[in-house]
C-alpha positions as CSV (number, residue, x, y, z in Angstrom):
1,M,21.3,-25.6,12.8
2,A,22.6,-27.8,15.7
3,P,20.4,-29.0,18.6
4,A,21.0,-26.9,21.7
5,S,22.3,-29.8,23.6
6,A,25.2,-30.2,21.0
7,S,26.5,-26.7,20.9
8,G,25.1,-25.2,24.3
9,A,23.6,-22.3,22.5
10,D,19.9,-21.5,22.0
11,P,19.3,-22.6,18.4
12,L,16.6,-19.9,18.0
13,D,19.0,-17.2,18.9
14,A,18.6,-15.7,15.4
15,L,14.8,-15.2,16.3
16,A,15.3,-13.1,19.1
17,P,11.9,-11.5,20.0
18,R,10.9,-8.2,21.5
19,L,8.9,-9.6,24.6
20,P,6.8,-8.8,26.0
21,S,5.2,-7.0,23.2
22,P,4.2,-3.3,23.7
23,L,0.7,-2.4,25.0
24,Q,-0.5,0.8,23.3
25,E,-3.6,2.7,24.6
26,V,-6.0,4.3,21.8
27,E,-8.1,7.1,22.5
28,D,-11.2,6.3,20.4
29,E,-14.5,8.2,20.8
30,R,-16.5,5.4,19.7
31,F,-15.2,3.4,22.8
32,A,-14.7,6.5,25.3
33,R,-18.5,7.4,24.9
34,R,-19.2,4.1,26.2
35,G,-17.0,4.3,28.9
36,V,-14.6,1.4,27.4
37,R,-10.8,1.7,27.3
38,L,-9.1,0.2,24.2
39,L,-5.6,-1.2,24.3
40,L,-3.5,-2.6,21.4
41,K,-1.3,-5.5,22.2
42,R,1.5,-5.0,19.7
43,D,2.6,-8.4,18.8
44,D,3.2,-7.0,15.3
45,L,6.2,-5.8,16.8
46,I,7.8,-9.0,18.1
47,H,10.1,-9.7,15.3
48,P,10.3,-7.9,11.9
49,A,10.3,-11.4,10.0
50,L,7.8,-13.3,12.2
51,A,5.4,-10.8,13.2
52,G,2.5,-11.1,15.5
53,N,1.4,-14.3,16.6
54,K,3.5,-16.4,14.1
55,W,6.6,-16.2,16.4
56,R,4.6,-17.1,19.4
57,K,3.2,-20.3,17.3
58,L,6.5,-21.0,15.3
59,A,9.0,-20.8,18.0
60,P,8.1,-23.9,20.1
61,N,7.6,-25.9,16.7
62,L,11.2,-24.6,15.6
63,R,12.7,-25.4,18.8
64,A,11.3,-29.0,18.6
65,V,12.8,-29.3,15.0
66,A,16.1,-28.1,16.4
67,E,16.1,-30.9,18.8
68,T,15.3,-33.7,16.3
69,G,17.9,-32.5,14.1
70,H,15.7,-32.1,11.0
71,R,17.0,-29.9,8.2
72,T,13.7,-29.6,6.4
73,L,10.5,-28.1,7.7
74,L,7.3,-28.7,5.8
75,T,4.0,-26.8,6.3
76,F,0.5,-25.9,4.7
77,G,-1.2,-22.8,3.8
78,G,-3.3,-20.8,1.1
79,A,-2.1,-18.3,-1.4
80,Y,-2.0,-15.4,1.1
81,S,-0.9,-17.4,4.1
82,H,1.0,-15.5,7.0
83,H,2.1,-18.5,8.2
84,L,3.9,-19.7,5.0
85,R,5.6,-16.3,4.9
86,A,6.7,-16.4,8.5
87,T,7.9,-20.3,8.2
88,A,9.9,-19.3,4.9
89,A,11.6,-16.3,7.0
90,A,12.5,-18.4,9.7
91,G,14.0,-20.9,7.6
92,R,16.2,-18.4,6.0
93,L,17.3,-17.1,9.4
94,L,17.9,-20.3,10.8
95,G,19.4,-22.1,7.9
96,L,16.6,-24.6,7.4
97,R,15.2,-25.9,4.0
98,T,11.3,-25.2,3.9
99,V,8.6,-26.6,1.8
100,G,5.2,-24.9,1.6
101,V,2.3,-27.0,0.4
102,V,-0.1,-24.4,-1.2
103,R,-3.9,-24.9,-1.7
104,G,-4.7,-24.4,-5.3
105,H,-3.1,-26.5,-8.3
106,E,-4.2,-23.7,-10.7
107,L,-1.8,-21.1,-9.0
108,A,1.4,-23.1,-10.3
109,D,0.7,-21.7,-13.7
110,L,0.2,-18.0,-12.4
111,P,2.7,-15.4,-11.5
112,L,3.4,-15.5,-7.8
113,N,1.3,-12.9,-5.7
114,P,3.4,-10.6,-3.3
115,S,3.0,-13.1,-0.5
116,L,4.1,-16.3,-2.2
117,A,6.9,-14.3,-4.1
118,R,8.4,-13.4,-0.7
119,C,8.1,-17.0,0.3
120,A,10.1,-18.1,-2.7
121,E,12.6,-15.1,-2.1
122,D,13.2,-16.6,1.5
123,G,14.0,-20.0,-0.1
124,M,10.8,-21.8,0.4
125,L,9.9,-24.6,-2.2
126,L,6.1,-24.0,-3.2
127,H,4.2,-27.3,-3.9
128,F,0.8,-26.5,-5.2
129,V,-1.9,-29.1,-5.0
130,P,-5.3,-29.4,-5.8
131,R,-7.9,-28.3,-3.1
132,S,-9.2,-32.0,-2.9
133,V,-5.6,-33.1,-2.1
134,Y,-5.2,-30.1,0.3
135,R,-8.0,-31.3,2.3
136,R,-5.8,-34.3,3.4
137,R,-3.3,-31.9,5.0
138,A,-3.8,-33.6,8.6
139,E,-3.4,-37.0,7.4
140,P,-0.5,-39.1,8.6
141,A,-0.6,-41.0,5.2
142,F,-0.3,-37.7,3.2
143,H,2.5,-36.8,5.4
144,R,4.3,-40.0,4.6
145,E,3.6,-39.2,0.9
146,L,5.1,-35.9,1.3
147,R,8.1,-37.3,2.9
148,G,8.6,-39.8,0.2
149,R,8.6,-36.7,-2.2
150,F,10.7,-34.2,-0.3
151,G,12.6,-36.4,2.1
152,Q,12.8,-36.7,5.9
153,C,11.3,-33.5,7.3
154,A,9.5,-32.0,10.3
155,V,5.6,-31.3,9.6
156,V,4.1,-28.3,11.0
157,P,0.3,-28.1,10.6
158,E,-1.7,-25.3,8.6
159,G,-1.4,-22.0,10.5
160,G,1.1,-23.5,13.0
161,S,-1.5,-24.7,15.2
162,N,-0.7,-27.7,17.2
163,A,-0.3,-28.4,21.0
164,A,3.3,-27.0,21.0
165,A,2.1,-23.7,19.6
166,V,-0.9,-23.4,21.8
167,R,1.3,-23.8,24.8
168,G,3.6,-21.2,23.1
169,C,0.7,-18.7,23.2
170,V,-0.1,-19.1,26.9
171,L,2.5,-16.4,27.4
172,L,0.4,-14.0,25.6
173,G,-2.5,-14.4,28.0
174,E,0.2,-14.2,31.0
175,E,1.5,-10.8,29.6
176,L,-2.1,-9.6,29.7
177,R,-2.8,-10.8,33.4
178,G,-4.1,-7.9,35.3
179,R,-4.1,-5.5,32.1
180,T,-7.4,-5.9,30.8
181,D,-10.9,-7.5,31.2
182,V,-11.4,-8.7,27.6
183,A,-8.5,-10.0,25.3
184,A,-9.5,-10.2,21.7
185,V,-7.8,-11.9,18.8
186,A,-8.8,-12.6,15.1
187,C,-8.7,-16.2,14.6
188,G,-7.7,-18.5,11.6
189,T,-7.0,-21.9,13.1
190,G,-7.7,-21.2,16.7
191,G,-4.3,-21.9,18.1
192,T,-3.5,-18.2,19.4
193,L,-7.0,-18.0,21.1
194,A,-6.6,-21.2,22.7
195,G,-3.3,-20.6,24.3
196,M,-4.2,-16.9,25.1
197,A,-7.4,-18.0,27.0
198,A,-5.1,-20.5,29.2
199,G,-2.7,-17.7,30.2
200,L,-5.3,-15.3,31.5
201,R,-6.0,-15.1,35.1
202,A,-9.7,-16.2,36.4
203,G,-12.1,-13.3,35.6
204,Q,-10.4,-12.3,32.5
205,R,-12.5,-13.3,29.3
206,S,-11.0,-14.1,25.9
207,L,-12.8,-13.2,22.6
208,G,-12.0,-14.7,19.3
209,V,-13.3,-13.1,16.0
210,P,-13.1,-15.9,13.1
211,V,-11.8,-14.6,9.9
212,L,-13.5,-17.7,8.1
213,K,-17.1,-18.5,7.8
214,G,-18.3,-21.8,8.5
215,G,-18.9,-22.0,12.4
216,F,-16.4,-24.5,12.8
217,L,-13.9,-22.9,14.9
218,G,-15.3,-23.4,18.4
219,G,-14.8,-27.3,17.9
220,E,-11.1,-26.5,16.8
221,V,-10.1,-24.4,19.7
222,R,-11.5,-27.0,22.1
223,A,-9.7,-30.0,20.4
224,L,-6.6,-27.8,20.5
225,Q,-6.9,-27.3,24.2
226,R,-7.7,-30.9,25.0
227,E,-4.4,-31.7,23.0
228,A,-2.2,-29.2,24.7
229,F,-3.7,-29.1,28.3
230,G,-6.1,-32.3,28.7
231,G,-9.0,-30.2,28.7
232,P,-10.7,-26.9,28.7
233,R,-8.9,-23.7,29.8
234,G,-10.0,-20.2,30.2
235,D,-13.4,-18.4,29.6
236,W,-13.5,-17.7,25.8
237,R,-16.1,-17.2,23.2
238,L,-16.3,-16.5,19.6
239,E,-18.0,-13.6,17.6
240,E,-18.8,-15.0,14.3
241,R,-20.3,-12.0,12.5
242,F,-17.1,-10.5,11.1
243,H,-15.5,-12.6,8.5
244,E,-16.6,-10.2,5.7
245,G,-17.2,-12.9,3.3
246,G,-14.4,-15.5,4.4
247,Y,-10.7,-15.8,4.5
248,A,-8.8,-13.0,2.4
249,K,-12.2,-11.6,1.6
250,V,-12.0,-7.8,2.1
251,S,-15.4,-5.8,1.8
252,A,-15.9,-2.3,1.0
253,R,-16.8,-1.7,4.5
254,L,-13.6,-3.4,5.9
255,V,-11.4,-1.2,3.8
256,G,-13.2,2.1,4.7
257,F,-13.0,1.1,8.4
258,A,-9.2,0.1,8.2
259,E,-8.2,3.4,6.3
260,D,-10.2,5.4,8.9
261,F,-8.9,3.8,12.0
262,S,-5.4,4.0,10.8
263,A,-5.8,7.8,10.0
264,R,-7.6,8.4,13.3
265,H,-4.8,6.9,15.5
266,E,-1.7,7.6,13.3
267,L,-1.1,3.9,12.8
268,P,0.5,2.0,10.0
269,P,-2.1,0.7,7.5
270,L,-4.0,-2.1,9.2
271,E,-3.5,-5.8,7.9
272,T,-6.9,-6.6,6.5
273,I,-7.2,-10.3,6.7
274,Y,-7.0,-10.4,10.4
275,V,-6.3,-7.1,12.3
276,A,-9.1,-4.9,10.6
277,K,-11.6,-7.7,11.0
278,L,-10.8,-7.8,14.9
279,L,-11.0,-4.0,15.3
280,L,-14.0,-3.7,13.3
281,A,-15.7,-6.4,15.4
282,L,-14.7,-4.6,18.8
283,T,-15.8,-1.1,17.6
284,T,-19.3,-2.5,16.6
285,L,-19.5,-4.5,19.7
286,T,-18.6,-1.5,21.9
287,E,-21.1,0.6,20.0
288,E,-23.8,-2.2,20.5
289,G,-23.1,-2.1,24.4
290,A,-21.6,-5.4,24.5
291,F,-18.7,-4.3,27.1
292,A,-19.8,-2.9,30.4
293,P,-18.9,0.7,31.1
294,G,-15.4,0.8,33.0
295,S,-14.3,-2.1,31.0
296,T,-10.9,-2.5,29.5
297,V,-10.6,-4.3,26.1
298,T,-7.4,-5.4,24.6
299,A,-7.0,-6.3,20.7
300,V,-4.1,-8.4,20.0
301,V,-2.4,-7.1,16.8
302,T,-1.5,-10.4,15.2
303,G,-0.7,-9.3,11.9
304,P,2.0,-7.3,10.2
305,S,1.2,-4.0,8.7
306,W,1.7,-5.4,5.2
307,N,-1.2,-6.5,3.3
308,P,-0.6,-9.7,1.2
309,K,-2.8,-8.6,-1.6
310,Q,-1.0,-5.3,-2.1
């Protein structure tokens, strides 16, 4: 993949997205009886291989890789990482070599789950490391070690969340200007929320629903906004009650809700690591009276319809 300046062509032509993503109204009695209008921002339809917020976060990083002339992209993720899968697909489409550093050395001796198998099919080299080593994923010294092993490469952080990705997600907020009172998104690393909140107009609010437990995400979002914009942007908050046990944890409550929601609205099966948790949170909050009558609430569908544990 040659830099744009060398060929005159956009190096990301192979990743041509559908933007703005569609905005779909959902008639749901649980919202209607509270006087709340529910919209779905269908980011899952942006690109068939880089669904949801993954296109928004990866595209700026991939453009930077193209401009530097690197041929290898290295990044990090867990066994069910949407980010790893999207990065592998992007590498295949753009002719880049990809390396995925995967949390959990014990996984190297097990059959690949469907998510990691798809990464491998798309050409990603999977490098399994112990959890103690994975904790070093943000350390420059660890990056040097990895470059010593895999050669010169561009390094993208876990989840794709860095300043470039945050700025890429500003467009999501801009696409929702004047369309909603509350824009809500499920959060893993916080990059999408950080950018979306910056793109909304004054008076619009952003809500993040963490899919990991631990209460650390607020600090991550603030740090990402400092890195991307030099300081805080937008009106945002987190609702921490709906992680359902942690990342990739799926409770019986969540499964039942996801199946019912899809059936009610004739939608594809809800992705359960992010999207179902977001919609469960919004439904519960609405029933609790968290949104004023007359409000419009938009759920950003960041995940594809596939569930990586299936």
